[in-house]
C-alpha positions as CSV (number, residue, x, y, z in Angstrom):
1,X,16.2,2.7,-1.0
2,X,17.0,6.0,0.8
3,X,14.3,7.7,-1.3
4,X,11.8,5.1,-0.2
5,X,12.3,6.1,3.5
6,X,11.9,9.7,2.7
7,X,8.6,9.1,0.9
8,X,7.3,6.7,3.7
9,X,8.3,9.2,6.4
10,X,4.6,10.6,6.7
11,X,3.2,7.1,7.0
12,X,1.7,6.3,10.4
13,X,-1.6,4.9,11.7
14,X,-4.4,7.0,10.2
15,X,-2.6,7.8,7.0
16,X,-2.5,6.2,3.6
17,X,0.2,6.4,0.9
18,X,-0.1,5.2,-2.7
19,X,3.1,4.4,-4.7
20,X,2.3,4.1,-8.4
21,X,4.6,3.0,-11.1
22,X,7.5,0.5,-11.6
23,X,9.9,-1.5,-9.5
24,X,7.2,-2.7,-7.1
25,X,8.8,-6.0,-6.2
26,X,11.8,-4.2,-4.7
27,X,9.6,-1.4,-3.2
28,X,7.3,-3.9,-1.5
29,X,10.1,-5.7,0.1
30,X,11.8,-2.6,1.2
31,X,8.6,-1.1,2.7
32,X,7.9,-4.3,4.6
33,X,11.5,-4.3,6.1
34,X,11.0,-0.6,6.8
35,X,7.9,-1.4,8.9
36,X,9.7,-4.3,10.7
37,X,12.6,-1.9,11.6
38,X,10.0,0.3,13.3
39,X,8.7,-2.8,15.2
40,X,5.3,-2.5,13.6
41,X,3.2,-5.6,12.7
42,X,3.4,-5.8,9.0
43,X,0.6,-7.4,6.9
44,X,0.8,-7.8,3.1
45,X,-2.1,-8.4,0.8
46,X,-0.7,-9.4,-2.5
47,X,-3.2,-8.9,-5.3
48,X,-0.6,-8.4,-8.1
49,X,1.8,-11.4,-7.5
50,X,4.6,-8.9,-6.6
51,X,5.7,-9.8,-3.1
52,X,9.2,-11.6,-2.9
53,X,10.2,-13.0,0.5
54,X,13.8,-13.4,-0.8
55,X,13.9,-9.7,-1.4
56,X,12.4,-9.1,2.1
57,X,15.3,-11.1,3.6
58,X,17.9,-9.0,1.6
59,X,16.2,-5.8,2.6
60,X,16.1,-6.8,6.3
61,X,19.8,-7.6,6.3
62,X,20.5,-4.1,4.9
63,X,18.8,-2.8,8.0
64,X,20.6,-5.2,10.3
65,X,17.5,-7.3,10.9
66,X,17.7,-11.1,11.1
67,X,15.9,-13.2,8.4
68,X,13.9,-14.8,11.2
69,X,12.6,-11.5,12.6
70,X,11.6,-10.2,9.1
71,X,9.8,-13.4,8.1
72,X,8.1,-13.7,11.5
73,X,6.8,-10.1,11.7
74,X,5.5,-10.0,8.1
75,X,2.4,-11.9,7.3
76,X,1.4,-12.4,3.7
77,X,-2.0,-13.2,2.1
78,X,-2.7,-13.6,-1.6
79,X,-5.8,-12.9,-3.7
80,X,-6.2,-13.9,-7.3
81,X,-9.6,-12.4,-8.1
82,X,-11.5,-9.3,-7.1
83,X,-14.0,-11.4,-5.1
84,X,-11.2,-13.1,-3.2
85,X,-9.6,-9.7,-2.4
86,X,-12.7,-8.2,-0.9
87,X,-13.6,-11.5,1.0
88,X,-10.0,-11.5,2.4
89,X,-10.2,-8.1,3.8
90,X,-13.7,-8.7,5.1
91,X,-13.5,-12.2,6.7
92,X,-9.8,-13.1,7.3
93,X,-7.8,-9.9,7.6
94,X,-9.5,-8.2,10.7
95,X,-8.6,-11.2,12.9
96,X,-4.9,-10.6,12.1
97,X,-5.0,-6.8,12.5
98,X,-3.6,-5.2,15.5
99,X,-3.5,-1.4,16.3
100,X,-0.4,0.3,14.9
101,X,0.1,-2.2,12.0
102,X,1.6,-1.4,8.6
103,X,-0.8,-2.8,5.9
104,X,0.6,-3.2,2.4
105,X,-1.7,-3.9,-0.4
106,X,0.0,-4.8,-3.7
107,X,-2.2,-4.1,-6.7
108,X,-5.3,-2.6,-5.1
109,X,-6.7,-1.9,-8.6
110,X,-5.2,-4.7,-10.7
111,X,-7.8,-7.4,-10.1
112,X,-10.6,-5.1,-11.0
113,X,-9.5,-5.0,-14.6
114,X,-10.5,-8.7,-15.2
115,X,-13.1,-8.4,-18.0
116,X,-14.5,-11.7,-17.3
117,X,-16.3,-10.0,-14.4
118,X,-19.0,-7.5,-15.4
119,X,-17.9,-3.9,-15.0
120,X,-20.9,-3.1,-12.7
121,X,-19.9,-6.0,-10.4
122,X,-16.3,-4.8,-10.4
123,X,-17.3,-1.3,-9.4
124,X,-19.5,-2.6,-6.6
125,X,-16.7,-4.7,-5.3
126,X,-14.2,-1.9,-5.5
127,X,-16.5,0.4,-3.5
128,X,-16.5,-2.4,-0.9
129,X,-12.8,-2.5,-1.0
130,X,-12.5,1.3,-0.4
131,X,-14.8,1.1,2.6
132,X,-12.7,-1.8,4.1
133,X,-9.4,0.1,3.5
134,X,-10.9,3.2,5.1
135,X,-11.9,1.2,8.1
136,X,-8.4,-0.5,8.3
137,X,-6.8,2.9,8.1
138,X,-8.5,4.2,11.3
139,X,-6.0,2.1,13.3
140,X,-3.3,1.2,10.9
141,X,-0.9,2.8,8.4
142,X,-1.9,1.8,4.8
143,X,0.5,1.5,1.9
144,X,-0.9,0.8,-1.6
145,X,1.5,-0.1,-4.3
146,X,-0.1,-0.2,-7.8
147,X,1.8,-1.3,-10.9
148,X,1.2,0.3,-14.2
149,X,-1.8,-1.0,-16.1
150,X,-1.3,-2.9,-19.4
151,X,-1.3,-0.5,-22.4
152,X,-4.3,-2.2,-23.8
153,X,-6.4,-1.8,-20.7
154,X,-9.3,0.7,-20.9
155,X,-9.0,3.0,-18.0
156,X,-12.0,2.6,-15.7
157,X,-11.0,5.4,-13.3
158,X,-10.9,3.3,-10.2
159,X,-8.3,5.7,-8.9
160,X,-11.0,8.3,-8.3
161,X,-12.9,5.9,-6.1
162,X,-9.7,5.1,-4.2
163,X,-8.9,8.7,-3.5
164,X,-10.5,8.9,0.0
165,X,-8.0,6.4,1.3
166,X,-4.9,8.3,0.1
167,X,-3.2,11.1,1.9
168,X,0.0,11.0,0.0
169,X,0.6,10.0,-3.8
170,X,4.0,9.0,-5.0
171,X,4.7,8.4,-8.7
172,X,7.7,6.0,-9.0
173,X,9.7,6.0,-12.2
174,X,9.9,2.9,-14.3
175,X,12.6,1.5,-16.6
176,X,10.6,2.8,-19.6
177,X,10.4,6.4,-18.8
178,X,13.2,6.8,-16.1
179,X,11.1,9.5,-14.3
180,X,12.0,10.3,-10.7
181,X,9.5,9.7,-8.0
182,X,7.3,12.7,-7.1
183,X,5.2,13.2,-4.0
184,X,1.9,15.1,-3.6
185,X,0.4,15.5,-0.2
186,X,-3.0,16.2,1.2
187,X,-3.5,18.0,4.5
188,X,-2.2,16.2,7.5
189,X,-4.5,14.0,9.5
190,X,-5.2,14.4,13.2
191,X,-2.5,13.2,15.6
192,X,-2.3,9.8,17.0
193,X,-1.4,8.6,20.5
194,X,2.4,8.3,21.0
195,X,2.2,4.5,21.3
196,X,0.6,4.2,17.9
197,X,3.1,6.4,16.0
198,X,6.2,4.7,14.7
199,X,7.2,6.7,11.7
200,X,9.3,9.8,11.6
201,X,7.6,13.1,12.3
202,X,6.5,14.9,9.1
203,X,4.3,18.0,8.7
204,X,3.3,18.5,5.1
205,X,2.0,21.8,3.8
206,X,-1.7,21.5,2.9
207,X,-2.4,21.2,-0.8
208,X,-5.1,20.0,-3.2
209,X,-4.7,16.2,-3.5
210,X,-4.0,14.9,-6.9
211,X,-4.6,11.2,-7.1
212,X,-3.5,8.7,-9.6
213,X,-6.4,8.0,-12.1
214,X,-6.0,4.2,-12.4
């Protein structure tokens, strides 16, 4: 997971990173352990049934962290519908959030492809989700991990609505295409107080953001 550390290097409170593609179980566990190693409170919202605590313990061990430390510092909440996800971020999540946290959201788009919910309702809920993530991002680092959509799913372009939350977009290769990860960056955000910055220093050259159209 050396590549993961490089791609997460810009991640700090006030910034958002989107990882899109395959291998998300391993990436989510590694990213959570990465946050624990930096002594950041880590909160995971799993909306894609991808978070594996056993992988977290293995990743923690690779960073010389004890299983107890990893499991204590990482809090996990799960959502199974788009309504639950928005309600979780609205009602439950703020009480657990402390400045300087690392917030992982697995499958931020996935639940909004449930065709049992009318599309207009899904779009309304997704706009609420983006507003909530933008608010969380003001005091925390936000890492979004989005698996590939099923081939049969009609693209509803939720990624365009998600774009304001994302400062860095990383496309992660899957077993199917074996493509390497690529990173595209937006201009860096304003600096944070030293006690709220726990990632490595990274100054990216400004460029036009290119978001995943999910």
